[in-house]
BAROFI-475184 format. One line per field, with one value per residue (C-alpha): residue number from 1; residue in one letter; x, z negated, y. Coordinates in steps of 0.02 Angstrom, whole numbers. Example, Ala and Ser with C-alpha at 12.3 -4.5 7.8 and 13.67 -1.06 7.14 Angstrom:
REM BAROFI-475184
num <- 1_2
residu <- A_S
east <- 615_684
up <- -390_-357
north <- -225_-53
//
This chain:
REM BAROFI-475184
num <- 1_2_3_4_5_6_7_8_9_10_11_12_13_14_15_16_17_18_19_20_21_22_23_24_25_26_27_28_29_30_31_32_33_34_35_36_37_38_39_40_41_42_43_44_45_46_47_48_49_50_51_52_53_54_55_56_57_58_59_60_61_62_63_64_65_66_67_68_69_70_71_72_73_74_75_76_77_78_79_80_81_82_83_84_85_86_87_88_89_90_91_92_93_94_95_96_97_98_99_100_101_102_103_104_105_106_107_108_109_110_111_112_113_114_115_116_117_118_119_120_121_122_123_124_125_126_127_128_129_130_131_132_133_134_135_136_137_138_139_140_141_142_143_144_145_146_147_148_149_150_151_152_153_154_155_156_157_158_159_160_161_162_163_164_165_166_167_168_169_170_171_172_173_174_175_176_177_178_179_180_181_182_183_184_185_186_187_188_189_190_191_192_193_194_195_196_197_198_199_200_201_202_203_204_205_206_207_208_209_210_211_212_213_214_215_216_217_218_219_220_221_222_223_224_225_226_227_228_229_230_231_232_233_234_235_236_237_238_239_240_241_242_243_244_245_246_247_248_249_250_251_252_253_254_255_256_257_258_259_260_261_262_263_264_265_266_267_268_269_270_271_272_273_274_275_276_277_278_279_280_281_282_283_284_285_286_287_288_289_290_291_292_293_294_295_296_297_298_299_300_301_302_303_304_305_306_307_308_309_310_311_312_313_314_315_316_317_318_319_320_321_322_323_324_325_326_327_328_329_330_331_332_333_334_335_336_337_338_339_340_341_342_343_344_345_346_347_348_349_350_351_352_353_354_355_356_357_358_359_360_361_362_363_364_365_366_367_368_369_370_371_372_373_374_375_376_377_378_379_380_381_382_383_384_385_386_387_388_389_390_391_392_393_394_395_396_397_398_399_400_401_402_403_404_405_406_407_408_409_410_411_412_413_414_415_416_417_418_419_420_421_422_423_424_425_426_427_428_429_430_431_432_433_434_435_436_437_438_439_440_441_442_443_444_445_446_447_448_449_450_451_452_453_454_455_456_457_458_459_460_461_462_463_464_465_466_467_468_469_470_471_472_473_474_475_476_477_478_479_480_481_482_483_484_485_486_487_488_489_490_491_492_493_494_495_496_497_498_499_500_501_502_503_504_505_506_507_508_509_510_511_512_513_514_515_516_517_518_519_520_521_522_523_524_525_526_527_528_529_530_531_532_533_534_535_536_537_538_539_540_541_542_543_544_545_546_547_548_549_550_551_552_553_554_555_556_557_558_559_560_561_562_563_564_565_566_567_568_569_570_571_572_573_574_575_576_577_578_579_580_581_582_583_584_585_586_587_588_589_590_591_592_593_594_595_596_597_598_599_600_601_602_603_604_605_606_607_608_609_610_611_612_613_614_615_616_617_618_619_620_621_622_623_624_625_626_627_628_629_630_631_632_633_634_635_636_637_638_639_640_641_642_643_644_645_646_647_648_649_650_651_652_653_654_655_656_657_658_659_660_661_662_663_664_665_666_667_668_669_670_671_672_673_674_675_676_677_678_679_680_681_682_683_684_685_686_687_688_689_690_691_692_693_694_695_696_697_698_699_700_701_702_703_704_705_706_707_708_709_710_711_712_713_714_715_716_717_718_719_720_721_722_723_724_725_726_727_728_729_730_731_732_733_734_735_736_737_738_739_740_741_742_743_744_745_746_747_748_749_750_751_752_753_754_755_756_757_758_759_760_761_762_763_764_765_766_767_768_769_770_771_772_773_774_775_776_777_778_779_780_781_782_783_784_785_786_787_788_789_790_791_792_793_794_795_796_797_798_799_800_801_802_803_804_805
residu <- M_L_L_I_L_G_G_V_V_L_V_G_A_L_L_L_A_G_V_F_F_A_A_K_W_H_Y_G_R_Q_L_P_S_V_A_A_I_R_D_I_Q_L_Q_V_P_L_R_V_Y_T_R_D_A_K_L_I_G_E_F_G_A_E_R_R_A_P_M_R_F_D_K_I_P_Q_R_V_I_D_A_F_L_A_A_E_D_D_R_F_F_E_H_P_G_F_D_W_K_G_L_L_R_A_G_F_V_L_A_T_T_G_Q_K_S_Q_G_G_S_T_I_T_M_Q_L_A_R_N_V_F_L_S_P_E_R_S_Y_V_R_K_F_K_E_I_L_L_A_T_K_L_E_H_E_L_S_K_Q_E_I_L_E_T_Y_L_N_K_I_F_L_G_Q_R_A_Y_G_V_G_A_A_S_L_V_Y_F_G_V_E_P_D_E_L_S_W_A_Q_A_A_M_L_A_G_L_P_K_A_P_S_R_D_N_P_V_S_A_P_E_R_A_K_E_R_R_N_Y_V_L_R_R_L_R_D_L_N_K_I_S_E_L_D_Y_Q_A_G_I_A_E_P_V_T_L_K_F_S_L_P_L_V_E_V_D_A_H_Y_V_A_E_M_V_R_A_D_M_V_G_R_F_G_E_A_A_Y_T_G_G_Y_R_V_T_T_T_I_D_S_T_R_Q_A_A_A_N_R_A_L_R_S_A_L_I_A_Y_D_E_R_H_G_W_R_G_A_E_T_R_L_P_E_R_L_L_A_E_T_T_L_A_K_P_S_T_Q_G_L_G_A_F_L_D_A_L_P_S_A_A_G_L_V_P_A_A_V_V_A_F_E_P_G_K_P_L_Q_L_L_A_R_S_G_L_V_E_L_A_P_E_D_Y_A_W_A_R_L_S_A_K_K_P_V_Q_R_G_D_V_L_R_V_R_R_D_G_E_R_W_K_L_A_E_L_P_E_A_Q_G_A_L_V_A_L_D_P_R_D_G_S_L_V_S_L_V_G_G_Y_D_F_L_L_N_K_Y_N_R_V_L_Q_A_H_R_Q_V_G_S_G_F_K_P_F_L_Y_T_S_A_F_Q_F_G_F_T_P_A_S_V_V_L_D_A_P_V_V_F_D_D_A_N_L_E_S_A_W_R_P_E_N_Y_G_G_D_F_K_G_P_M_R_L_R_E_A_L_V_Q_S_R_N_L_V_S_V_R_L_L_Q_A_V_G_V_D_Y_A_R_D_F_I_S_R_F_G_L_P_K_D_R_M_P_R_D_L_S_M_A_L_G_S_G_T_F_T_P_M_E_M_A_R_A_Y_S_A_L_A_N_G_G_F_L_V_E_P_Y_F_I_D_Q_I_D_D_S_R_G_Q_T_V_F_K_A_K_P_K_V_A_C_P_E_C_A_Q_M_I_V_N_T_S_G_R_I_A_G_G_S_M_A_P_A_A_S_G_A_A_S_A_N_A_P_V_A_Q_P_S_G_E_G_L_A_P_R_V_V_D_A_S_Y_V_W_M_V_D_D_I_L_R_E_V_V_T_R_G_T_A_A_Q_A_K_A_L_G_R_G_D_I_R_G_K_T_G_T_T_N_D_E_T_D_A_W_F_N_G_F_T_S_Q_L_V_A_I_S_W_V_G_F_D_Q_P_Q_P_L_G_R_G_E_V_G_G_K_A_S_L_P_M_W_M_D_F_M_R_A_A_L_K_G_L_P_E_T_V_I_P_K_P_D_S_L_V_A_V_A_V_D_P_R_S_G_H_L_V_A_N_D_T_P_G_A_V_P_E_N_I_P_A_E_R_L_Q_Q_A_Q_T_E_A_Q_Q_A_P_R_E_K_A_V_G_E_D_D_L_F
east <- -3784_-3686_-3528_-3607_-3669_-3500_-3417_-3533_-3497_-3311_-3315_-3421_-3301_-3154_-3242_-3281_-3103_-3041_-3157_-3099_-2914_-2938_-3030_-2899_-2761_-2854_-2903_-2747_-2644_-2743_-2704_-2574_-2397_-2327_-2228_-2388_-2472_-2329_-2320_-2500_-2497_-2614_-2664_-2591_-2602_-2455_-2420_-2315_-2232_-2130_-1950_-2014_-2139_-2301_-2428_-2454_-2543_-2617_-2656_-2749_-2924_-2921_-2900_-2780_-2676_-2592_-2546_-2431_-2516_-2432_-2505_-2685_-2781_-2846_-3017_-3026_-2965_-3094_-3234_-3193_-3171_-3337_-3424_-3340_-3246_-3237_-3146_-3012_-2866_-2932_-2981_-2860_-2927_-3104_-3233_-3318_-3456_-3498_-3494_-3614_-3733_-3727_-3759_-3906_-3983_-3963_-4043_-4191_-4229_-4146_-4059_-3871_-3794_-3641_-3612_-3459_-3335_-3192_-3081_-2949_-3075_-3134_-2953_-2928_-3086_-3053_-2871_-2861_-3032_-3178_-3335_-3447_-3550_-3530_-3481_-3321_-3268_-3311_-3204_-3061_-3087_-3064_-2909_-2830_-2876_-2786_-2636_-2635_-2643_-2499_-2388_-2433_-2454_-2624_-2557_-2500_-2669_-2765_-2650_-2675_-2863_-2883_-2780_-2864_-3049_-3166_-3264_-3359_-3325_-3173_-3092_-2992_-2934_-2968_-2832_-2914_-3093_-3069_-3007_-3139_-3288_-3233_-3082_-2974_-2835_-2887_-2817_-2939_-3096_-3230_-3307_-3460_-3354_-3247_-3407_-3479_-3324_-3327_-3507_-3463_-3374_-3534_-3619_-3516_-3641_-3801_-3740_-3644_-3672_-3667_-3806_-3898_-3867_-4008_-3950_-3772_-3832_-3923_-3769_-3660_-3773_-3766_-3576_-3584_-3697_-3574_-3433_-3533_-3580_-3397_-3349_-3243_-3339_-3439_-3625_-3586_-3479_-3619_-3753_-3640_-3602_-3782_-3824_-3685_-3754_-3691_-3582_-3479_-3332_-3258_-3072_-2980_-2791_-2773_-2664_-2559_-2475_-2552_-2428_-2545_-2439_-2289_-2394_-2451_-2269_-2226_-2376_-2325_-2145_-2195_-2308_-2161_-2053_-2174_-2325_-2496_-2412_-2369_-2549_-2558_-2381_-2383_-2241_-2195_-2112_-2016_-1996_-1873_-2015_-2003_-2176_-2149_-2083_-2218_-2352_-2265_-2261_-2448_-2489_-2373_-2441_-2624_-2598_-2513_-2654_-2787_-2695_-2686_-2874_-2913_-2804_-2904_-3079_-3221_-3286_-3459_-3557_-3495_-3671_-3847_-3957_-4098_-4268_-4323_-4175_-4189_-4365_-4301_-4149_-4185_-4102_-4244_-4200_-4010_-3972_-4057_-4002_-4030_-3922_-3782_-3785_-3785_-3636_-3542_-3559_-3463_-3277_-3167_-3036_-2916_-2982_-3118_-3288_-3447_-3590_-3759_-3812_-3967_-3960_-3860_-3873_-3728_-3625_-3695_-3638_-3658_-3753_-3725_-3763_-3620_-3622_-3575_-3710_-3725_-3575_-3568_-3444_-3415_-3408_-3219_-3212_-3289_-3229_-3108_-3256_-3334_-3509_-3639_-3815_-3751_-3647_-3747_-3759_-3929_-4008_-3965_-3798_-3663_-3497_-3336_-3274_-3108_-3043_-2923_-2885_-3049_-3138_-3221_-3179_-3251_-3150_-3167_-3093_-2930_-2914_-2730_-2620_-2451_-2310_-2177_-2033_-1887_-1729_-1580_-1439_-1314_-1391_-1547_-1672_-1847_-1893_-2066_-2174_-2342_-2401_-2556_-2686_-2759_-2725_-2905_-2962_-2837_-2711_-2599_-2426_-2355_-2188_-2152_-2268_-2282_-2153_-2158_-2049_-1937_-1902_-1760_-1734_-1629_-1505_-1392_-1349_-1314_-1201_-1110_-1074_-1011_-893_-819_-808_-702_-818_-821_-947_-851_-865_-962_-1103_-1216_-1396_-1475_-1605_-1564_-1657_-1629_-1687_-1723_-1789_-1883_-1983_-2128_-2052_-1892_-1866_-1849_-1815_-1851_-1815_-1965_-1983_-1946_-1795_-1609_-1459_-1313_-1150_-1171_-1063_-1131_-1154_-1274_-1359_-1403_-1453_-1574_-1619_-1583_-1646_-1545_-1382_-1425_-1463_-1297_-1206_-1276_-1229_-1050_-1038_-1129_-1293_-1216_-1080_-1210_-1326_-1183_-1125_-1295_-1345_-1216_-1344_-1462_-1573_-1616_-1525_-1664_-1781_-1664_-1708_-1563_-1582_-1554_-1725_-1645_-1562_-1733_-1785_-1893_-1842_-1968_-1926_-2019_-2001_-1911_-1784_-1756_-1733_-1601_-1511_-1512_-1448_-1285_-1271_-1314_-1189_-1039_-1054_-1108_-1251_-1359_-1501_-1670_-1747_-1897_-1895_-1774_-1818_-1939_-1979_-2082_-2223_-2098_-2003_-1857_-1778_-1787_-1722_-1616_-1571_-1387_-1383_-1226_-1183_-1104_-939_-846_-710_-680_-660_-491_-444_-507_-391_-276_-379_-239_-312_-457_-421_-498_-507_-470_-653_-653_-726_-651_-523_-573_-488_-440_-612_-632_-729_-907_-855_-693_-661_-683_-584_-693_-694_-625_-722_-886_-1049_-995_-1094_-999_-932_-1001_-950_-793_-817_-754_-889_-1024_-964_-966_-1147_-1191_-1121_-1223_-1381_-1349_-1367_-1525_-1598_-1519_-1551_-1621_-1783_-1804_-1767_-1928_-1838_-1732_-1882_-1827_-1679_-1548_-1385_-1368_-1516_-1488_-1616_-1682_-1854_-1924_-2066_-2115_-2200_-2361_-2337_-2390_-2274_-2209_-2062_-1946_-1792_-1704_-1585_-1463_-1323_-1441_-1604_-1662_-1843_-1930_-2102_-2212_-2381_-2477_-2628_-2629_-2680_-2553_-2629_-2575_-2585_-2617_-2514_-2385_-2399_-2212_-2109_-2074_-2259_-2350_-2220_-2092_-2216_-2252_-2066_-2040_-2184_-2111_-1931_-1978_-2036_-1916_-1759_-1816_-1680_-1550_-1388_-1335_-1213_-1135_-1022_-840_-751_-627_-442_-439_-530_-443_-521_-494_-562_-643_-709_-900_-921_-781_-752_-563_-454_-408_-315_-409_-413_-484_-638_-797_-711_-814_-751_-754_-685_-607_-513_-329_-280_-357_-280_-120_-203_-336_-199_-110_-266_-316_-150_-163_-338_-422_-589_-630_-783_-933_-985_-1110_-1052_-987_-1159_-1090_-1261
up <- 657_497_595_676_508_430_573_552_364_396_528_412_270_380_441_261_211_359_317_134_176_307_181_50_172_224_52_-31_66_-20_-195_-301_-308_-450_-506_-514_-617_-742_-749_-798_-875_-1016_-1021_-1192_-1249_-1286_-1472_-1557_-1726_-1851_-1885_-2033_-1924_-1965_-1826_-1769_-1604_-1479_-1297_-1177_-1118_-1186_-1363_-1374_-1504_-1410_-1506_-1469_-1462_-1621_-1713_-1656_-1797_-1758_-1819_-1680_-1549_-1602_-1596_-1419_-1354_-1431_-1349_-1180_-1138_-1263_-1134_-1101_-1151_-1042_-872_-732_-725_-669_-751_-620_-742_-770_-584_-552_-685_-603_-434_-502_-575_-407_-313_-430_-474_-337_-472_-476_-643_-730_-795_-744_-769_-875_-976_-840_-707_-811_-829_-641_-607_-737_-690_-503_-423_-393_-502_-354_-371_-213_-159_-81_-243_-341_-220_-243_-430_-425_-315_-425_-583_-522_-475_-648_-729_-621_-659_-841_-995_-1078_-1223_-1105_-1018_-1181_-1253_-1101_-1102_-1287_-1263_-1100_-1123_-1141_-1303_-1301_-1387_-1272_-1363_-1259_-1343_-1513_-1600_-1559_-1576_-1752_-1806_-1710_-1775_-1944_-1996_-2027_-1939_-1846_-1982_-2105_-2004_-2078_-1973_-1944_-1887_-1773_-1700_-1669_-1572_-1475_-1426_-1341_-1177_-1094_-1110_-1213_-1188_-1210_-1362_-1445_-1634_-1631_-1504_-1521_-1693_-1680_-1511_-1577_-1727_-1616_-1508_-1664_-1733_-1566_-1576_-1756_-1701_-1564_-1691_-1804_-1660_-1608_-1789_-1805_-1958_-2090_-2119_-2273_-2169_-2041_-2169_-2251_-2080_-2024_-2195_-2187_-2150_-1999_-2084_-1971_-2028_-1885_-1902_-1755_-1767_-1907_-1880_-2036_-2019_-1953_-1818_-1671_-1595_-1591_-1522_-1380_-1345_-1333_-1221_-1098_-1100_-1070_-923_-851_-868_-818_-738_-775_-826_-989_-1045_-1005_-1017_-1203_-1241_-1421_-1452_-1611_-1644_-1756_-1867_-2053_-2120_-2293_-2226_-2093_-2225_-2325_-2171_-2143_-2323_-2323_-2164_-2209_-2384_-2317_-2195_-2327_-2445_-2309_-2278_-2462_-2476_-2337_-2391_-2331_-2155_-2182_-2140_-1993_-1927_-1989_-1987_-1859_-1936_-1914_-2012_-2139_-2182_-2211_-2315_-2501_-2658_-2677_-2506_-2505_-2349_-2181_-2017_-1930_-2051_-2036_-1847_-1850_-1967_-1871_-1712_-1787_-1747_-1844_-1951_-2068_-2244_-2210_-2229_-2164_-2287_-2289_-2430_-2523_-2673_-2725_-2876_-2919_-3065_-3055_-2961_-2773_-2713_-2540_-2442_-2348_-2245_-2402_-2510_-2639_-2670_-2810_-2822_-2990_-2984_-2997_-2844_-2733_-2827_-2688_-2570_-2694_-2666_-2760_-2749_-2627_-2531_-2544_-2446_-2390_-2394_-2230_-2207_-2155_-2244_-2263_-2422_-2462_-2593_-2723_-2839_-2916_-2870_-2715_-2664_-2536_-2375_-2194_-2026_-2014_-1883_-1911_-1855_-1902_-1849_-1941_-1868_-1951_-1870_-1932_-1884_-1871_-1715_-1671_-1718_-1750_-1930_-1934_-1826_-1850_-1705_-1787_-1922_-1839_-1667_-1654_-1681_-1560_-1456_-1424_-1489_-1558_-1599_-1415_-1326_-1429_-1370_-1509_-1564_-1703_-1799_-1924_-1904_-1754_-1858_-1912_-1730_-1701_-1854_-1793_-1628_-1726_-1826_-1666_-1600_-1750_-1893_-2059_-2201_-2283_-2134_-2175_-2061_-2092_-2144_-2096_-1974_-1791_-1633_-1460_-1303_-1159_-990_-980_-1137_-1153_-1310_-1411_-1508_-1696_-1775_-1961_-2106_-2169_-2325_-2236_-2347_-2309_-2411_-2322_-2288_-2321_-2307_-2180_-2315_-2408_-2248_-2197_-2373_-2378_-2192_-2151_-1977_-1945_-1986_-1861_-1725_-1754_-1761_-1592_-1520_-1580_-1513_-1351_-1289_-1150_-1264_-1393_-1265_-1191_-1361_-1438_-1289_-1356_-1489_-1355_-1357_-1176_-1124_-1009_-1158_-1251_-1202_-1130_-1251_-1434_-1487_-1473_-1641_-1724_-1648_-1504_-1402_-1390_-1435_-1490_-1664_-1584_-1503_-1669_-1755_-1629_-1648_-1839_-1827_-1760_-1918_-2028_-1950_-1938_-1760_-1649_-1525_-1539_-1423_-1508_-1472_-1539_-1458_-1541_-1453_-1325_-1325_-1192_-1220_-1239_-1374_-1259_-1288_-1127_-1203_-1353_-1393_-1397_-1464_-1468_-1649_-1740_-1815_-1906_-1963_-1782_-1717_-1681_-1739_-1634_-1498_-1535_-1574_-1623_-1507_-1626_-1733_-1898_-1952_-2126_-2172_-2083_-1928_-1757_-1675_-1519_-1411_-1422_-1469_-1433_-1279_-1305_-1195_-1287_-1278_-1428_-1450_-1422_-1527_-1434_-1400_-1319_-1407_-1495_-1483_-1414_-1533_-1478_-1622_-1726_-1895_-1987_-1913_-1952_-2131_-2160_-2099_-2199_-2357_-2331_-2299_-2464_-2546_-2447_-2548_-2715_-2718_-2551_-2454_-2485_-2672_-2703_-2635_-2793_-2870_-2778_-2897_-2766_-2728_-2549_-2473_-2344_-2248_-2168_-2164_-2004_-1981_-1821_-1791_-1889_-1973_-1814_-1838_-2003_-2001_-2118_-2049_-2179_-2194_-2287_-2202_-2195_-2137_-2040_-2053_-1966_-2017_-1928_-1960_-1838_-1724_-1556_-1478_-1562_-1689_-1861_-2002_-2124_-2230_-2333_-2236_-2206_-2183_-2368_-2410_-2266_-2208_-2345_-2461_-2320_-2299_-2485_-2504_-2363_-2422_-2601_-2540_-2394_-2499_-2646_-2696_-2579_-2658_-2628_-2484_-2400_-2251_-2312_-2303_-2158_-2197_-2077_-2207_-2354_-2513_-2547_-2658_-2579_-2634_-2628_-2555_-2429_-2387_-2409_-2481_-2662_-2798_-2874_-3045_-2980_-3083_-2983_-2844_-2760_-2684_-2497_-2367_-2205_-2064_-2107_-1940_-1996_-2168_-2126_-2028_-2163_-2293_-2185_-2154_-2337_-2380_-2241_-2277_-2446_-2362_-2188_-2112_-2090_-1915_-1864_-1991_-1856_-1776_-1633_-1570
north <- 1164_1159_1191_1343_1405_1375_1466_1614_1619_1608_1745_1851_1822_1866_2021_2073_2039_2138_2282_2273_2274_2409_2515_2477_2527_2685_2745_2679_2806_2943_2882_2973_2908_2806_2960_3062_2927_2922_3111_3142_3316_3357_3540_3572_3754_3866_3876_4008_3986_4084_4036_3934_3836_3926_3952_4132_4105_3983_4019_3904_3861_3683_3625_3480_3392_3248_3091_2945_2775_2715_2865_2838_2750_2576_2631_2760_2635_2507_2636_2693_2516_2466_2614_2613_2453_2308_2197_2330_2218_2075_2147_2201_2379_2344_2233_2125_2078_2260_2293_2148_2215_2387_2307_2207_2366_2452_2306_2286_2468_2570_2672_2700_2656_2720_2548_2453_2595_2534_2650_2632_2681_2829_2886_2870_2970_3106_3135_3107_3098_3214_3203_3155_2995_2892_2717_2784_2865_2707_2606_2729_2716_2528_2540_2672_2579_2423_2530_2609_2438_2381_2530_2567_2461_2446_2550_2688_2691_2697_2831_2942_2914_2955_3113_3166_3129_3280_3274_3439_3608_3633_3486_3363_3205_3130_3231_3397_3333_3265_3437_3534_3434_3371_3473_3319_3226_3066_2953_3032_2995_2883_2744_2853_3001_2893_2819_2992_3043_2880_2913_3078_3030_2969_3141_3264_3405_3306_3207_3349_3354_3544_3572_3405_3330_3201_3134_3130_3031_2905_2883_2864_2729_2637_2635_2574_2430_2385_2384_2268_2154_2143_2102_2259_2316_2223_2237_2342_2462_2472_2514_2644_2719_2743_2815_2944_3118_3214_3344_3456_3560_3657_3681_3755_3766_3892_4043_4036_4205_4365_4414_4441_4579_4463_4319_4431_4480_4296_4259_4395_4335_4154_4198_4294_4138_4000_4082_4009_3845_3933_3906_3720_3653_3617_3738_3768_3935_3969_4153_4244_4305_4269_4226_4301_4465_4472_4457_4594_4706_4681_4726_4876_4954_4927_4993_5150_5187_5156_5273_5405_5392_5407_5564_5646_5601_5494_5526_5454_5298_5196_5164_5125_4972_4973_5009_4828_4762_4901_4844_4667_4712_4720_4659_4535_4467_4479_4379_4377_4303_4469_4566_4441_4448_4639_4648_4514_4616_4763_4778_4658_4743_4654_4656_4787_4704_4788_4802_4889_5005_4947_5064_5216_5330_5448_5386_5210_5054_5065_4912_4839_4681_4601_4442_4347_4425_4564_4678_4805_4948_5030_5221_5219_5106_5239_5394_5443_5471_5596_5530_5631_5696_5827_5701_5540_5380_5320_5150_5064_5153_5030_5055_4956_4877_4794_4675_4743_4598_4546_4707_4776_4954_5074_5087_5145_5103_5200_5336_5365_5222_5152_5039_4942_4843_4756_4688_4592_4713_4572_4496_4597_4462_4526_4489_4565_4678_4760_4865_4940_4913_4759_4684_4626_4806_4884_4788_4938_4889_5050_4972_4944_5065_5224_5351_5480_5624_5562_5721_5722_5535_5586_5687_5542_5511_5696_5698_5543_5630_5781_5671_5603_5780_5829_5876_5784_5778_5921_6037_6195_6257_6406_6381_6547_6616_6611_6664_6590_6677_6560_6614_6448_6487_6607_6682_6672_6510_6534_6365_6352_6237_6139_6245_6408_6446_6468_6415_6497_6403_6216_6062_5940_5810_5924_5980_5801_5750_5897_5882_6065_6103_6260_6175_6038_6166_6256_6091_6038_6208_6182_6005_6040_5968_5866_5797_5745_5665_5564_5505_5467_5360_5236_5189_5125_5280_5324_5481_5538_5555_5673_5852_5949_6093_6134_6067_5896_5931_5926_5761_5824_5673_5532_5353_5197_5122_4974_5089_5176_5008_4959_5126_5116_4938_5009_5114_4964_4843_4957_5021_4875_4882_4726_4677_4649_4479_4384_4211_4093_3930_3857_3671_3583_3459_3316_3407_3448_3619_3721_3883_3929_4108_4151_4329_4431_4464_4610_4558_4698_4579_4528_4705_4782_4955_5099_5160_5307_5460_5579_5710_5739_5890_5942_6123_6189_6171_6004_6092_6057_6166_6261_6133_5950_5881_5696_5647_5584_5437_5401_5214_5102_4943_4790_4633_4484_4325_4279_4305_4465_4626_4775_4904_5072_5186_5200_5116_5271_5383_5255_5237_5426_5436_5281_5361_5520_5419_5332_5503_5541_5398_5438_5626_5686_5680_5493_5493_5395_5242_5237_5150_4992_4984_4944_5030_4971_5063_5199_5298_5455_5531_5605_5729_5820_5988_6013_5844_5755_5606_5538_5418_5330_5246_5142_4997_4890_4796_4646_4724_4877_4933_5077_5140_5267_5347_5457_5470_5383_5548_5663_5782_5844_5719_5860_5979_5888_5724_5715_5558_5545_5546_5461_5335_5302_5213_5088_5058_5036_4913_4810_4815_4774_4604_4585_4610_4507_4386_4459_4520_4699_4717_4869_4891_4906_5073_5069_5086_5233_5341_5423_5489_5674_5811_5965_6132_6115_6291_6305_6124_6148_6012_6044_5951_5806_5889_6055_6103_6080_5983_5848_5685_5657_5537_5594_5509_5492_5568_5734_5740_5832_5972_5990_6012_6141_6244_6238_6321_6452_6517_6534_6513_6453_6535_6424_6375_6508_6637_6753_6751_6652_6613
//
């Protein structure tokens, strides 16, 4: 009988073993490979930084801050082991004692228990298996746990678990959770805080200290008891821990620099490179943005738009409080939950805080309630709005206020918009970019997306084409009325100067300094529209957006601020076309560099002399002869060597324009910029018809900056809102900070230019000691003919003087 019983037991055991190994073989085939186990990918968000390592953006659904095992504090390790698996360093991946307890509970109560899951089993379930609760999944869990223990060290398993585990509030891992809940790094956690985090894996939603503080506290105290029972903390530590109040201090990764437009540019670029993996692959992108200059650009643009608004008067209250809230809102009751929620729901705008009026009497402080409490504006702080008994504000009106030092001032959401972009002309790196008042208010990036007429900011490129054609700064062109009949137009075109006046024959230097429209139109007529379009496209300005008519001379073409920055970079660097870029380096989650920018750089000292241009002829007034003008596509010698930007314009022509733009700043339409106290600033204002667009395009040899002000739906900014008034102050505020500490530098005068003296009226060469003569520089190749023509004619007629048009 015993033999039969023994035989039955043996057969049963063999059958069970067979079933076990068959199941192991069957389900084992479904387990992930060793490579997959070692390559567990944490969904780490994309993070974007400035060149000086300050955070400007983070993109991803999960909050993570992965840590290496040797950086995880022992206090945190002890807390999680006490809560989840105190025998972690002893078992082979599954804890048979825990499994027996879970089985006993099932047999005696009929209830399935979560007990028995080790940290290794939890990791296996969370990373590789479905969340279903079944015996098959539990069996797979055990198999995979043993495989993990075989392939990975205990430290590797625990590191992955502590970085992977979900702890509520979109936080994955202890690194992110300690910041999200307590605003500190893991090594700064107290025992009570570490215990609270360790209590979350079991039920991160149910035991969350945000939504269920009492349950979270109970769970924390349980973990503290476990730590005491395991002799990880003393009785004194335990008593101090349970007495510690639950104090939360949310601290998401702080954006250290407001460069949201740039962060969005990076996000779009990264998705183009890596697809959806860009959001989860833990990429770290270092941009070319300089944090100090970016902050200066933000301040400058916002200040300019606020100043514009104040010049044009207050438009009225943004909205009103609902009657229910109005009844609750009094000075005696300065803060209500309802008021705060109402104000928080209004559009966010950088520095412009919504507040509700509670009391107003003309000539006395204006009293408002903001989210933070009572705000008082002295009469001078709202004087620009001209509030009075006839133009009052009412109790319950919602206004905006802004900080100005220690004071609050009345403000309003801007309707006009702006853009500011700055490039390093030596390699095209983006230094700063602001695409509008506030990205969170309006995500439209005007630097890249706004194609606007550029007005007189286009003239330097027209003049450069004229210099290649054969003109010089001393060439004389007529500034007088002109009428053009065009069958394509409803009426004759009568271009005018901005002030409506005329100054007669003018040297091109003076015409550009004073931004004379009629001279530019006649100059384009002399050069030829097609010639100019071909030549100007060298600056990177799309030819198809330059109109094929004489209006092009006045900047009727449409370009973005970024395109203008690139074009002006060629003037700033001596004639080289650089390619703007904003991503300097991309590192993956392991810190390996997967991309490093290699921009082509402008190198004037590397460039060879321009090819022979002896066919270019200068007239007696430095105007071109009727024939022999240089081709718009005349070749330019290229610098040798890889990594160098192409030279697209002769250095002599660039220098002549650069020298005139210096005088635009010292005595022309941008004379305000003299206040910066630098001698290396060049620039050109730009204003379009009816003051619809206001530009300033300025640079030094180290930095190009373009500023623009206008409405998104084009409409006049208002009489007098020209580039020098609406846009130049923004540019100056930015450059004042951006150039601080930088020495003055200018592009060197090419050897191909010679200094001469000219008659200021005729443009003829004269002796250096001639009374009233002015200095000028012209290409050496034109010197001899200029001398000959000066002797042959006492006065050369100005271009346009014979009414050629």
